[in-house]
PQR file of N, CA, C, O and H, with PARSE charges and radii, in Angstrom:
ATOM      1  N   MET A   1     -54.599 -21.528  28.317 -0.4000 1.5000
ATOM      2  CA  MET A   1     -53.249 -21.627  27.705 -0.0000 2.0000
ATOM      3  C   MET A   1     -52.314 -20.637  28.600  0.5500 1.7000
ATOM      4  O   MET A   1     -51.100 -20.528  28.429 -0.5500 1.4000
ATOM      5  N   GLY A   2     -52.980 -20.014  29.468 -0.4000 1.5000
ATOM      6  CA  GLY A   2     -52.206 -19.030  30.391 -0.0000 2.0000
ATOM      7  C   GLY A   2     -51.930 -17.622  29.792  0.5500 1.7000
ATOM      8  O   GLY A   2     -51.045 -16.868  30.198 -0.5500 1.4000
ATOM      9  H   GLY A   2     -53.967 -20.102  29.608  0.4000 1.0000
ATOM     10  N   LEU A   3     -52.855 -17.339  28.707 -0.4000 1.5000
ATOM     11  CA  LEU A   3     -52.612 -15.821  28.056 -0.0000 2.0000
ATOM     12  C   LEU A   3     -53.603 -14.893  29.038  0.5500 1.7000
ATOM     13  O   LEU A   3     -54.637 -15.146  29.657 -0.5500 1.4000
ATOM     14  H   LEU A   3     -53.574 -17.951  28.377  0.4000 1.0000
ATOM     15  N   LEU A   4     -52.928 -13.913  28.903 -0.4000 1.5000
ATOM     16  CA  LEU A   4     -53.621 -12.904  29.707 -0.0000 2.0000
ATOM     17  C   LEU A   4     -54.982 -12.412  28.921  0.5500 1.7000
ATOM     18  O   LEU A   4     -55.037 -12.353  27.693 -0.5500 1.4000
ATOM     19  H   LEU A   4     -52.088 -13.708  28.400  0.4000 1.0000
ATOM     20  N   PRO A   5     -56.086 -12.062  29.807 -0.5600 1.5000
ATOM     21  CA  PRO A   5     -57.495 -11.518  29.469  0.2800 2.0000
ATOM     22  C   PRO A   5     -57.184 -10.113  28.898  0.5500 1.7000
ATOM     23  O   PRO A   5     -56.329  -9.400  29.423 -0.5500 1.4000
ATOM     24  N   GLU A   6     -57.910  -9.722  27.787 -0.4000 1.5000
ATOM     25  CA  GLU A   6     -58.020  -8.530  27.123 -0.0000 2.0000
ATOM     26  C   GLU A   6     -57.778  -7.519  27.967  0.5500 1.7000
ATOM     27  O   GLU A   6     -56.900  -6.694  27.714 -0.5500 1.4000
ATOM     28  H   GLU A   6     -58.604 -10.302  27.360  0.4000 1.0000
ATOM     29  N   ASP A   7     -58.501  -7.462  29.032 -0.4000 1.5000
ATOM     30  CA  ASP A   7     -58.615  -6.100  30.106 -0.0000 2.0000
ATOM     31  C   ASP A   7     -57.416  -6.142  31.090  0.5500 1.7000
ATOM     32  O   ASP A   7     -57.344  -5.359  32.037 -0.5500 1.4000
ATOM     33  H   ASP A   7     -59.215  -8.132  29.238  0.4000 1.0000
ATOM     34  N   SER A   8     -56.595  -6.967  30.865 -0.4000 1.5000
ATOM     35  CA  SER A   8     -55.206  -7.042  31.864 -0.0000 2.0000
ATOM     36  C   SER A   8     -54.328  -5.904  31.463  0.5500 1.7000
ATOM     37  O   SER A   8     -54.124  -5.515  30.313 -0.5500 1.4000
ATOM     38  H   SER A   8     -56.653  -7.604  30.096  0.4000 1.0000
ATOM     39  N   SER A   9     -53.808  -5.395  32.641 -0.4000 1.5000
ATOM     40  CA  SER A   9     -52.842  -4.181  32.465 -0.0000 2.0000
ATOM     41  C   SER A   9     -51.573  -4.596  32.161  0.5500 1.7000
ATOM     42  O   SER A   9     -50.674  -3.760  32.071 -0.5500 1.4000
ATOM     43  H   SER A   9     -53.974  -5.711  33.576  0.4000 1.0000
ATOM     44  N   GLU A  10     -51.305  -6.095  31.940 -0.4000 1.5000
ATOM     45  CA  GLU A  10     -49.953  -6.665  31.719 -0.0000 2.0000
ATOM     46  C   GLU A  10     -49.533  -6.713  30.305  0.5500 1.7000
ATOM     47  O   GLU A  10     -50.372  -6.400  29.460 -0.5500 1.4000
ATOM     48  H   GLU A  10     -52.035  -6.775  32.013  0.4000 1.0000
ATOM     49  N   HIS A  11     -48.322  -7.071  29.925 -0.4000 1.5000
ATOM     50  CA  HIS A  11     -48.032  -7.084  28.582 -0.0000 2.0000
ATOM     51  C   HIS A  11     -47.864  -8.688  28.315  0.5500 1.7000
ATOM     52  O   HIS A  11     -47.619  -9.487  29.219 -0.5500 1.4000
ATOM     53  H   HIS A  11     -47.641  -7.326  30.611  0.4000 1.0000
ATOM     54  N   LEU A  12     -48.031  -9.041  26.944 -0.4000 1.5000
ATOM     55  CA  LEU A  12     -47.705 -10.352  26.850 -0.0000 2.0000
ATOM     56  C   LEU A  12     -46.896 -10.400  25.375  0.5500 1.7000
ATOM     57  O   LEU A  12     -47.346 -10.081  24.274 -0.5500 1.4000
ATOM     58  H   LEU A  12     -48.231  -8.392  26.210  0.4000 1.0000
ATOM     59  N   VAL A  13     -45.725 -10.838  25.668 -0.4000 1.5000
ATOM     60  CA  VAL A  13     -44.664 -10.769  24.556 -0.0000 2.0000
ATOM     61  C   VAL A  13     -44.465 -12.448  24.137  0.5500 1.7000
ATOM     62  O   VAL A  13     -43.927 -13.296  24.848 -0.5500 1.4000
ATOM     63  H   VAL A  13     -45.359 -11.097  26.562  0.4000 1.0000
ATOM     64  N   LYS A  14     -44.988 -12.629  22.942 -0.4000 1.5000
ATOM     65  CA  LYS A  14     -44.886 -13.869  22.516 -0.0000 2.0000
ATOM     66  C   LYS A  14     -43.420 -14.309  21.903  0.5500 1.7000
ATOM     67  O   LYS A  14     -42.934 -15.428  22.073 -0.5500 1.4000
ATOM     68  H   LYS A  14     -45.425 -11.940  22.364  0.4000 1.0000
ATOM     69  N   ARG A  15     -42.822 -13.285  21.193 -0.4000 1.5000
ATOM     70  CA  ARG A  15     -41.504 -13.543  20.864 -0.0000 2.0000
ATOM     71  C   ARG A  15     -40.862 -12.201  20.382  0.5500 1.7000
ATOM     72  O   ARG A  15     -41.605 -11.294  20.010 -0.5500 1.4000
ATOM     73  H   ARG A  15     -43.217 -12.377  21.056  0.4000 1.0000
ATOM     74  N   VAL A  16     -39.476 -12.044  20.378 -0.4000 1.5000
ATOM     75  CA  VAL A  16     -38.907 -10.855  20.359 -0.0000 2.0000
ATOM     76  C   VAL A  16     -37.909 -11.135  18.971  0.5500 1.7000
ATOM     77  O   VAL A  16     -37.146 -12.095  18.864 -0.5500 1.4000
ATOM     78  H   VAL A  16     -38.872 -12.781  20.680  0.4000 1.0000
ATOM     79  N   ILE A  17     -38.077 -10.226  18.106 -0.4000 1.5000
ATOM     80  CA  ILE A  17     -37.240 -10.503  16.737 -0.0000 2.0000
ATOM     81  C   ILE A  17     -36.553  -9.224  16.359  0.5500 1.7000
ATOM     82  O   ILE A  17     -36.058  -9.129  15.236 -0.5500 1.4000
ATOM     83  H   ILE A  17     -38.697  -9.446  18.193  0.4000 1.0000
ATOM     84  N   GLY A  18     -36.480  -8.104  17.329 -0.4000 1.5000
ATOM     85  CA  GLY A  18     -35.597  -6.997  17.073 -0.0000 2.0000
ATOM     86  C   GLY A  18     -35.401  -6.378  18.473  0.5500 1.7000
ATOM     87  O   GLY A  18     -36.140  -6.622  19.427 -0.5500 1.4000
ATOM     88  H   GLY A  18     -36.882  -8.181  18.241  0.4000 1.0000
ATOM     89  N   LEU A  19     -34.488  -5.674  18.500 -0.4000 1.5000
ATOM     90  CA  LEU A  19     -33.977  -4.804  19.725 -0.0000 2.0000
ATOM     91  C   LEU A  19     -33.944  -3.382  19.386  0.5500 1.7000
ATOM     92  O   LEU A  19     -34.010  -3.081  18.194 -0.5500 1.4000
ATOM     93  H   LEU A  19     -33.888  -5.476  17.726  0.4000 1.0000
ATOM     94  N   PRO A  20     -33.847  -2.416  20.322 -0.5600 1.5000
ATOM     95  CA  PRO A  20     -33.979  -1.114  20.052  0.2800 2.0000
ATOM     96  C   PRO A  20     -32.807  -0.728  19.111  0.5500 1.7000
ATOM     97  O   PRO A  20     -31.634  -1.044  19.312 -0.5500 1.4000
ATOM     98  N   GLY A  21     -33.289   0.027  18.012 -0.4000 1.5000
ATOM     99  CA  GLY A  21     -32.239   0.275  16.959 -0.0000 2.0000
ATOM    100  C   GLY A  21     -32.230  -0.505  15.744  0.5500 1.7000
ATOM    101  O   GLY A  21     -31.624  -0.117  14.745 -0.5500 1.4000
ATOM    102  H   GLY A  21     -34.241   0.283  17.849  0.4000 1.0000
ATOM    103  N   ASP A  22     -32.971  -1.750  15.792 -0.4000 1.5000
ATOM    104  CA  ASP A  22     -32.862  -2.478  14.738 -0.0000 2.0000
ATOM    105  C   ASP A  22     -34.113  -2.172  13.842  0.5500 1.7000
ATOM    106  O   ASP A  22     -35.205  -1.776  14.247 -0.5500 1.4000
ATOM    107  H   ASP A  22     -33.463  -2.065  16.603  0.4000 1.0000
ATOM    108  N   HIS A  23     -33.733  -2.441  12.500 -0.4000 1.5000
ATOM    109  CA  HIS A  23     -34.947  -2.189  11.478 -0.0000 2.0000
ATOM    110  C   HIS A  23     -35.482  -3.445  11.028  0.5500 1.7000
ATOM    111  O   HIS A  23     -34.842  -4.296  10.409 -0.5500 1.4000
ATOM    112  H   HIS A  23     -32.846  -2.763  12.171  0.4000 1.0000
ATOM    113  N   VAL A  24     -36.758  -3.522  11.391 -0.4000 1.5000
ATOM    114  CA  VAL A  24     -37.660  -4.635  11.096 -0.0000 2.0000
ATOM    115  C   VAL A  24     -38.646  -4.360  10.263  0.5500 1.7000
ATOM    116  O   VAL A  24     -39.513  -3.517  10.494 -0.5500 1.4000
ATOM    117  H   VAL A  24     -37.277  -2.832  11.894  0.4000 1.0000
ATOM    118  N   VAL A  25     -38.560  -5.209   9.018 -0.4000 1.5000
ATOM    119  CA  VAL A  25     -39.426  -5.073   7.875 -0.0000 2.0000
ATOM    120  C   VAL A  25     -40.292  -6.194   7.450  0.5500 1.7000
ATOM    121  O   VAL A  25     -39.699  -7.268   7.343 -0.5500 1.4000
ATOM    122  H   VAL A  25     -37.856  -5.895   8.830  0.4000 1.0000
ATOM    123  N   CYS A  26     -41.627  -6.195   7.169 -0.4000 1.5000
ATOM    124  CA  CYS A  26     -42.442  -7.109   6.606 -0.0000 2.0000
ATOM    125  C   CYS A  26     -42.906  -6.510   5.302  0.5500 1.7000
ATOM    126  O   CYS A  26     -43.816  -5.723   5.563 -0.5500 1.4000
ATOM    127  H   CYS A  26     -42.109  -5.323   7.257  0.4000 1.0000
ATOM    128  N   THR A  27     -42.675  -6.551   4.075 -0.4000 1.5000
ATOM    129  CA  THR A  27     -43.411  -5.901   3.211 -0.0000 2.0000
ATOM    130  C   THR A  27     -44.200  -6.824   2.306  0.5500 1.7000
ATOM    131  O   THR A  27     -45.005  -6.337   1.513 -0.5500 1.4000
ATOM    132  H   THR A  27     -41.936  -7.190   3.863  0.4000 1.0000
ATOM    133  N   ASP A  28     -44.034  -7.973   2.375 -0.4000 1.5000
ATOM    134  CA  ASP A  28     -44.834  -9.079   1.673 -0.0000 2.0000
ATOM    135  C   ASP A  28     -45.488 -10.176   2.467  0.5500 1.7000
ATOM    136  O   ASP A  28     -44.742 -10.987   3.014 -0.5500 1.4000
ATOM    137  H   ASP A  28     -43.380  -8.368   3.020  0.4000 1.0000
ATOM    138  N   PRO A  29     -46.847 -10.308   2.604 -0.5600 1.5000
ATOM    139  CA  PRO A  29     -47.607 -11.109   3.454  0.2800 2.0000
ATOM    140  C   PRO A  29     -47.016 -12.317   3.373  0.5500 1.7000
ATOM    141  O   PRO A  29     -47.058 -12.940   4.434 -0.5500 1.4000
ATOM    142  N   HIS A  30     -46.398 -12.946   2.337 -0.4000 1.5000
ATOM    143  CA  HIS A  30     -45.922 -14.418   1.811 -0.0000 2.0000
ATOM    144  C   HIS A  30     -44.359 -14.455   2.228  0.5500 1.7000
ATOM    145  O   HIS A  30     -43.790 -15.506   2.522 -0.5500 1.4000
ATOM    146  H   HIS A  30     -46.364 -12.440   1.475  0.4000 1.0000
ATOM    147  N   GLY A  31     -43.738 -13.203   2.219 -0.4000 1.5000
ATOM    148  CA  GLY A  31     -42.405 -13.333   2.429 -0.0000 2.0000
ATOM    149  C   GLY A  31     -41.756 -13.247   3.821  0.5500 1.7000
ATOM    150  O   GLY A  31     -42.479 -13.011   4.789 -0.5500 1.4000
ATOM    151  H   GLY A  31     -44.201 -12.349   1.979  0.4000 1.0000
ATOM    152  N   PRO A  32     -40.386 -13.432   3.981 -0.5600 1.5000
ATOM    153  CA  PRO A  32     -39.900 -13.309   5.262  0.2800 2.0000
ATOM    154  C   PRO A  32     -39.929 -12.008   5.869  0.5500 1.7000
ATOM    155  O   PRO A  32     -40.145 -11.015   5.174 -0.5500 1.4000
ATOM    156  N   VAL A  33     -39.725 -11.926   7.134 -0.4000 1.5000
ATOM    157  CA  VAL A  33     -39.439 -10.645   8.088 -0.0000 2.0000
ATOM    158  C   VAL A  33     -38.069 -10.573   7.821  0.5500 1.7000
ATOM    159  O   VAL A  33     -37.377 -11.582   7.682 -0.5500 1.4000
ATOM    160  H   VAL A  33     -39.550 -12.732   7.699  0.4000 1.0000
ATOM    161  N   SER A  34     -37.651  -9.452   7.744 -0.4000 1.5000
ATOM    162  CA  SER A  34     -36.136  -8.994   7.768 -0.0000 2.0000
ATOM    163  C   SER A  34     -35.754  -8.153   8.875  0.5500 1.7000
ATOM    164  O   SER A  34     -36.553  -7.308   9.278 -0.5500 1.4000
ATOM    165  H   SER A  34     -38.214  -8.633   7.857  0.4000 1.0000
ATOM    166  N   VAL A  35     -34.458  -8.308   9.490 -0.4000 1.5000
ATOM    167  CA  VAL A  35     -34.059  -7.425  10.671 -0.0000 2.0000
ATOM    168  C   VAL A  35     -32.619  -6.941  10.151  0.5500 1.7000
ATOM    169  O   VAL A  35     -31.662  -7.693   9.964 -0.5500 1.4000
ATOM    170  H   VAL A  35     -33.809  -8.995   9.163  0.4000 1.0000
ATOM    171  N   ASN A  36     -32.635  -5.677   9.968 -0.4000 1.5000
ATOM    172  CA  ASN A  36     -31.434  -5.098   9.470 -0.0000 2.0000
ATOM    173  C   ASN A  36     -31.165  -5.661   8.205  0.5500 1.7000
ATOM    174  O   ASN A  36     -29.989  -5.896   7.928 -0.5500 1.4000
ATOM    175  H   ASN A  36     -33.412  -5.066  10.120  0.4000 1.0000
ATOM    176  N   GLY A  37     -32.030  -5.911   7.413 -0.4000 1.5000
ATOM    177  CA  GLY A  37     -31.849  -6.348   5.932 -0.0000 2.0000
ATOM    178  C   GLY A  37     -31.449  -7.797   5.808  0.5500 1.7000
ATOM    179  O   GLY A  37     -31.071  -8.221   4.716 -0.5500 1.4000
ATOM    180  H   GLY A  37     -32.986  -5.721   7.638  0.4000 1.0000
ATOM    181  N   VAL A  38     -31.505  -8.511   6.776 -0.4000 1.5000
ATOM    182  CA  VAL A  38     -31.471  -9.968   6.826 -0.0000 2.0000
ATOM    183  C   VAL A  38     -32.543 -10.678   7.040  0.5500 1.7000
ATOM    184  O   VAL A  38     -33.084 -10.592   8.142 -0.5500 1.4000
ATOM    185  H   VAL A  38     -31.813  -8.167   7.663  0.4000 1.0000
ATOM    186  N   ALA A  39     -33.032 -11.457   6.122 -0.4000 1.5000
ATOM    187  CA  ALA A  39     -34.270 -12.328   6.186 -0.0000 2.0000
ATOM    188  C   ALA A  39     -34.108 -13.138   7.436  0.5500 1.7000
ATOM    189  O   ALA A  39     -33.075 -13.758   7.685 -0.5500 1.4000
ATOM    190  H   ALA A  39     -32.593 -11.527   5.227  0.4000 1.0000
ATOM    191  N   VAL A  40     -35.195 -13.111   8.240 -0.4000 1.5000
ATOM    192  CA  VAL A  40     -35.244 -14.209   9.499 -0.0000 2.0000
ATOM    193  C   VAL A  40     -36.034 -15.440   9.226  0.5500 1.7000
ATOM    194  O   VAL A  40     -37.232 -15.505   8.951 -0.5500 1.4000
ATOM    195  H   VAL A  40     -36.035 -12.607   8.038  0.4000 1.0000
ATOM    196  N   VAL A  41     -35.043 -16.552   9.363 -0.4000 1.5000
ATOM    197  CA  VAL A  41     -35.530 -17.888   9.026 -0.0000 2.0000
ATOM    198  C   VAL A  41     -36.608 -18.293  10.032  0.5500 1.7000
ATOM    199  O   VAL A  41     -36.304 -18.575  11.190 -0.5500 1.4000
ATOM    200  H   VAL A  41     -34.070 -16.500   9.586  0.4000 1.0000
ATOM    201  N   GLU A  42     -37.883 -18.321   9.583 -0.4000 1.5000
ATOM    202  CA  GLU A  42     -38.801 -19.022  10.643 -0.0000 2.0000
ATOM    203  C   GLU A  42     -38.622 -20.325  10.830  0.5500 1.7000
ATOM    204  O   GLU A  42     -38.609 -21.173   9.937 -0.5500 1.4000
ATOM    205  H   GLU A  42     -38.130 -18.092   8.641  0.4000 1.0000
ATOM    206  N   PRO A  43     -38.442 -20.563  12.316 -0.5600 1.5000
ATOM    207  CA  PRO A  43     -38.479 -22.020  12.666  0.2800 2.0000
ATOM    208  C   PRO A  43     -39.820 -22.637  12.584  0.5500 1.7000
ATOM    209  O   PRO A  43     -40.765 -22.041  12.068 -0.5500 1.4000
ATOM    210  N   ALA A  44     -39.926 -23.994  13.160 -0.4000 1.5000
ATOM    211  CA  ALA A  44     -40.889 -24.706  12.878 -0.0000 2.0000
ATOM    212  C   ALA A  44     -42.044 -24.398  13.930  0.5500 1.7000
ATOM    213  O   ALA A  44     -42.998 -25.172  14.024 -0.5500 1.4000
ATOM    214  H   ALA A  44     -39.158 -24.478  13.579  0.4000 1.0000
ATOM    215  N   HIS A  45     -41.935 -23.145  14.797 -0.4000 1.5000
ATOM    216  CA  HIS A  45     -42.982 -22.902  15.519 -0.0000 2.0000
ATOM    217  C   HIS A  45     -44.422 -22.490  14.789  0.5500 1.7000
ATOM    218  O   HIS A  45     -45.538 -22.615  15.293 -0.5500 1.4000
ATOM    219  H   HIS A  45     -41.160 -22.517  14.721  0.4000 1.0000
ATOM    220  N   LEU A  46     -44.098 -21.958  13.454 -0.4000 1.5000
ATOM    221  CA  LEU A  46     -45.191 -21.484  12.767 -0.0000 2.0000
ATOM    222  C   LEU A  46     -46.283 -22.712  12.527  0.5500 1.7000
ATOM    223  O   LEU A  46     -45.842 -23.838  12.297 -0.5500 1.4000
ATOM    224  H   LEU A  46     -43.191 -21.856  13.045  0.4000 1.0000
ATOM    225  N   GLU A  47     -47.490 -22.515  12.575 -0.4000 1.5000
ATOM    226  CA  GLU A  47     -48.414 -23.451  12.179 -0.0000 2.0000
ATOM    227  C   GLU A  47     -48.192 -23.759  10.494  0.5500 1.7000
ATOM    228  O   GLU A  47     -47.803 -22.905   9.698 -0.5500 1.4000
ATOM    229  H   GLU A  47     -47.848 -21.600  12.761  0.4000 1.0000
ATOM    230  N   PRO A  48     -48.527 -25.151  10.154 -0.5600 1.5000
ATOM    231  CA  PRO A  48     -48.351 -25.536   8.846  0.2800 2.0000
ATOM    232  C   PRO A  48     -49.398 -24.432   7.914  0.5500 1.7000
ATOM    233  O   PRO A  48     -50.560 -24.182   8.233 -0.5500 1.4000
ATOM    234  N   GLY A  49     -48.802 -23.956   6.911 -0.4000 1.5000
ATOM    235  CA  GLY A  49     -49.614 -22.929   5.933 -0.0000 2.0000
ATOM    236  C   GLY A  49     -49.865 -21.704   6.414  0.5500 1.7000
ATOM    237  O   GLY A  49     -50.575 -20.938   5.763 -0.5500 1.4000
ATOM    238  H   GLY A  49     -47.858 -24.160   6.652  0.4000 1.0000
ATOM    239  N   ALA A  50     -49.328 -21.336   7.612 -0.4000 1.5000
ATOM    240  CA  ALA A  50     -49.277 -20.100   8.233 -0.0000 2.0000
ATOM    241  C   ALA A  50     -48.163 -19.095   7.582  0.5500 1.7000
ATOM    242  O   ALA A  50     -47.028 -19.527   7.379 -0.5500 1.4000
ATOM    243  H   ALA A  50     -48.751 -21.959   8.141  0.4000 1.0000
ATOM    244  N   ALA A  51     -48.484 -17.831   7.280 -0.4000 1.5000
ATOM    245  CA  ALA A  51     -47.587 -16.801   6.823 -0.0000 2.0000
ATOM    246  C   ALA A  51     -46.915 -16.110   7.522  0.5500 1.7000
ATOM    247  O   ALA A  51     -47.559 -15.381   8.277 -0.5500 1.4000
ATOM    248  H   ALA A  51     -49.405 -17.479   7.445  0.4000 1.0000
ATOM    249  N   PRO A  52     -45.356 -16.016   7.598 -0.5600 1.5000
ATOM    250  CA  PRO A  52     -44.782 -15.427   8.486  0.2800 2.0000
ATOM    251  C   PRO A  52     -45.122 -13.857   8.708  0.5500 1.7000
ATOM    252  O   PRO A  52     -44.592 -13.341   9.692 -0.5500 1.4000
ATOM    253  N   CYS A  53     -45.879 -13.116   7.967 -0.4000 1.5000
ATOM    254  CA  CYS A  53     -46.009 -11.854   7.999 -0.0000 2.0000
ATOM    255  C   CYS A  53     -47.329 -11.388   8.366  0.5500 1.7000
ATOM    256  O   CYS A  53     -47.590 -10.194   8.508 -0.5500 1.4000
ATOM    257  H   CYS A  53     -46.309 -13.535   7.168  0.4000 1.0000
ATOM    258  N   ARG A  54     -48.359 -12.550   8.556 -0.4000 1.5000
ATOM    259  CA  ARG A  54     -49.657 -12.107   8.527 -0.0000 2.0000
ATOM    260  C   ARG A  54     -49.850 -11.220   9.666  0.5500 1.7000
ATOM    261  O   ARG A  54     -50.944 -10.690   9.858 -0.5500 1.4000
ATOM    262  H   ARG A  54     -48.147 -13.521   8.440  0.4000 1.0000
TER
END
């Protein structure tokens, strides 16, 4: 898949949901992630049945 090995010194960013200064919260494993008090609508990139905050 092109993912980096565990011993790599590189970073792998899968997605960015907040920027410096943003307040990102996930309080419920079945609820939405919120950024600055606004729920993030998870697009179709989640697998069916996957929880957005797992």
